[in-house]
Every structure is written in structure tokens, then in C-alpha cells.
C-alpha positions as CSV (number, residue, x, y, z in Angstrom):
1,M,-14.6,-23.9,-7.1
2,I,-11.0,-22.9,-6.4
3,R,-9.6,-21.0,-9.3
4,I,-6.0,-21.4,-10.4
5,G,-4.0,-18.4,-9.5
6,H,-6.7,-16.9,-7.3
7,G,-6.4,-16.0,-3.7
8,N,-9.5,-17.8,-2.4
9,Y,-7.8,-20.9,-1.6
10,T,-5.2,-19.1,0.6
11,Y,-8.1,-17.2,2.2
12,L,-9.9,-20.3,2.9
13,K,-6.9,-22.0,4.6
14,K,-6.0,-18.7,6.5
15,Y,-9.4,-17.7,7.7
16,G,-11.7,-20.7,7.1
17,I,-14.0,-18.9,4.8
18,Y,-14.9,-19.6,1.2
19,D,-16.9,-17.4,-1.0
20,Y,-18.0,-19.5,-4.0
21,R,-18.8,-16.1,-5.8
22,G,-15.0,-15.4,-5.7
23,G,-15.7,-11.9,-4.1
24,G,-14.6,-10.4,-0.9
25,R,-11.0,-10.1,0.3
26,A,-9.9,-12.8,-2.3
27,S,-11.0,-10.4,-5.0
28,A,-8.7,-8.0,-7.0
29,R,-11.6,-5.7,-7.1
30,E,-11.2,-5.4,-3.4
31,T,-7.9,-3.7,-4.0
32,A,-9.5,-0.5,-5.2
33,A,-9.3,1.3,-2.0
34,R,-5.5,0.4,-1.8
35,V,-5.0,1.8,-5.3
36,A,-6.5,5.1,-4.0
37,A,-4.7,5.1,-0.8
38,G,-1.4,4.5,-2.9
39,A,-2.1,7.7,-4.9
40,V,-2.2,9.7,-1.6
41,A,0.9,7.8,-0.4
42,K,2.8,8.9,-3.4
43,T,2.6,12.6,-2.3
44,L,5.1,11.7,0.3
45,L,7.6,10.0,-1.8
46,G,9.5,12.9,-3.1
47,D,12.1,11.7,-5.8
48,I,11.1,8.0,-5.2
49,K,9.9,6.6,-8.4
50,I,7.7,3.4,-8.8
51,R,7.0,1.7,-12.1
52,A,5.0,-1.5,-12.2
53,K,4.2,-3.2,-15.5
54,I,2.9,-6.4,-17.0
55,I,5.7,-8.3,-18.6
56,E,4.0,-11.7,-19.2
57,V,0.4,-13.1,-19.6
58,G,-0.2,-16.7,-19.9
59,G,3.3,-17.3,-20.9
60,E,3.2,-14.7,-23.6
61,K,5.6,-11.8,-23.4
62,E,4.2,-9.5,-26.2
63,D,0.6,-10.1,-27.6
64,F,-1.5,-10.0,-24.4
65,S,-4.8,-9.2,-26.2
66,T,-4.7,-12.5,-28.2
67,V,-4.0,-14.6,-25.1
68,L,-6.8,-12.9,-23.2
69,K,-9.3,-13.3,-26.0
70,K,-8.6,-17.1,-26.3
71,V,-8.8,-17.6,-22.4
72,M,-12.1,-15.6,-22.3
73,E,-13.5,-17.7,-25.1
74,E,-12.5,-20.9,-23.3
75,G,-13.7,-19.7,-19.9
76,D,-10.3,-20.4,-18.6
77,Y,-7.8,-18.4,-16.4
78,V,-4.1,-17.7,-16.9
79,G,-1.5,-16.0,-14.7
80,G,0.9,-13.1,-15.3
81,V,4.1,-11.7,-14.4
82,I,4.5,-8.3,-13.1
83,E,7.7,-6.2,-12.8
84,C,8.0,-3.5,-10.3
85,V,11.0,-1.2,-10.1
86,I,11.4,1.2,-7.4
87,S,14.3,3.9,-7.9
88,N,15.7,6.7,-5.7
89,V,15.0,5.0,-2.5
90,P,17.1,6.5,0.3
91,A,19.6,4.1,1.9
92,G,18.5,2.6,5.1
93,L,14.7,3.1,4.6
94,G,12.6,0.0,5.4
95,E,13.0,-3.4,6.9
96,P,13.8,-6.8,5.6
97,I,10.9,-9.2,4.9
98,I,10.9,-12.9,4.2
99,K,8.2,-14.2,1.8
100,K,7.5,-17.9,0.9
101,P,6.0,-18.9,-2.4
102,M,2.6,-20.4,-2.2
103,K,0.8,-22.4,-5.1
104,T,-2.8,-22.5,-5.7
105,M,-4.6,-25.9,-5.7
106,T,-7.9,-27.6,-5.2
107,L,-9.3,-28.3,-1.8
108,D,-8.0,-31.8,-2.0
109,G,-4.6,-30.8,-3.0
110,Q,-4.9,-31.7,-6.6
111,N,-4.8,-29.8,-10.1
112,T,-8.1,-30.2,-11.6
113,V,-10.4,-28.6,-14.4
114,V,-13.4,-26.8,-13.0
115,M,-16.5,-25.6,-14.7
116,Q,-17.7,-22.0,-14.0
117,K,-21.2,-21.0,-13.7
118,T,-22.5,-18.6,-16.2
119,N,-23.1,-14.9,-15.2
120,V,-20.3,-14.8,-12.8
121,R,-17.9,-11.9,-13.5
122,T,-14.2,-13.1,-13.2
123,D,-11.0,-11.8,-14.8
124,P,-9.4,-14.3,-17.2
125,C,-6.0,-12.8,-16.0
126,V,-5.7,-10.7,-12.8
127,A,-2.3,-9.6,-13.9
128,I,-4.0,-7.1,-16.1
129,R,-5.1,-5.3,-12.8
130,A,-2.0,-5.9,-10.9
131,P,0.5,-3.2,-12.0
132,A,-1.8,-0.3,-10.4
133,I,-2.1,-2.6,-7.2
134,V,1.6,-3.3,-7.0
135,D,2.3,0.4,-7.7
136,A,0.0,1.5,-4.9
137,M,1.0,-0.9,-2.3
138,S,4.8,-0.1,-3.1
139,A,3.8,3.6,-2.5
140,L,1.9,2.7,0.8
141,V,4.9,0.8,2.2
142,L,7.4,3.4,1.2
143,A,5.2,6.2,2.6
144,D,4.9,4.3,5.8
145,F,8.7,4.0,6.2
146,I,9.2,7.6,5.3
147,L,6.8,8.7,8.0
148,L,8.4,6.3,10.4
149,D,11.8,7.7,9.5
150,R,10.6,11.2,10.0
151,T,9.6,10.3,13.6
152,N,12.9,8.5,14.2
153,L,10.8,5.5,15.5
154,T,12.8,3.1,13.4
155,N,16.1,4.3,15.0
156,K,14.5,3.5,18.5
157,L,13.6,-0.1,17.7
């Protein structure tokens, strides 16, 4: 079962591995170590501030709990929108990156309704966990560039 908004389809296409349980590298629970590492990375950030927050869940911009309750009762999934604002970043820190948007779909490329087996733990909306993950990953990336900048490696490339 490929779940809408879940990373298991991307993982399947990239690595050829599909875990029907939804675990492994395609699980938001896998990010716990990154959140811990982000907390450590924040000790290097000085005046840099990171603020990640949920601004929308399932199309709703205010009452997330009602949306989540309905989705859980229906055994469905919804997406969310996370906002991350990073301030006081020194000019010249970092590198450009290009990202392409990727949609989630079934194995045959179609949208479909799937039935989920009972007793399988899944989140009705992974966006609820995402601010901590976005915050931590931002701290890790910034700490990485701060350390590179301190060693002047970025100026030699």
C-alpha cells in the first residue's frame, strides 16, 4: 500500500525497497535521531534563530484537532504545510540548492483509495511531527556550514 503524502513511494523508486509496514527510512519516526542531533547542532548557531511551525493541516488553517479526529475516524491521511523561518543567518553562509517537487502516487501511477490493515500504527498527518524535524534539520545544515566557514574550506572550493 502506497500511502498518500508518505515517503515510501520515493524510497521504492530510489532504492527498489518497499516495506509494507511503512517503517524504515520512509517513516517519520526514523527522524528521532536527527531531531536529537539538531538540538546539539543548535549549540553552534549563536544568534541564528530557527522557528518551524504547522500552518495548515488537511486544508484547515486553524482547527487542526477537528481535522485530525475526522481523519483518524475515517482511517485516512492528510497532508500539511510547515513554515520555517530562519533569522540572523550571516551573509555568505551556505550554498545554493535546487529542489524539484515530487508527487506521491500508486505503483501504477494512479490516484487510488487503499484499505489499511488494522493494528498498523500510522500518523493521520505527518505534518504534526514535522516542525521539530524541519527545525532540527535546519540547525544541522546551518551548523555544518558554520563549521565549514570556521575552517575556511568554503573559501577554497
